[in-house]
Phi, psi and omega in degrees: 000319179301316182296316180298314180294321180292338182276354179286132182304138177286358175282339176280161187293300185027053186249015177205172183299324182297320177297315178299316180297319180296315179296318178304311179301312183299319180298310180296318181297316180292339175278359178090010180277151175269103181234139177238139176251151183051046181284117184274146170218182180294340186250001179156196184222112180280144179299315180206140177230119180260119182259116176243163182304325184244001184206156173234126178255117176260121186245134172244128184251133177240151178244112184056041176241233176208154177295324179296319178296323178296314178297320179299322178294320177301317179293309184299321184269353178069036184297338179279337187307315182298344184255359187291340180270358184278349179074017179256160172298139179247126184232130176263138178229119175256126184231135175241130175266125180264112185292335178286319178278341181059040175199185178293124179273321179202157174209154176223141181237128180228123177267137179277000000 
């Protein structure tokens, strides 16, 4: 993912979280994964949710923030709760896009 994001021309805008989220969605989608962005539930809206046969990855994306802050938001807002009855592994992913490096600066993955 870092390599794909780093290969995008700096002539393109990619100057906010929404641009980063769109590229994230496109990469997973083109790989054939079932991913939803801005997936709404009764308790909030997750940036991206990757649905796999045995696991659900709830991702929070930050732009010049931190992976820890992204994970904290998943916890604070309860983004995993809507998927807890599906019997699948639940994984939180906090990702930070570093605008100076123009790619993912850090990420953290935590399985519940």
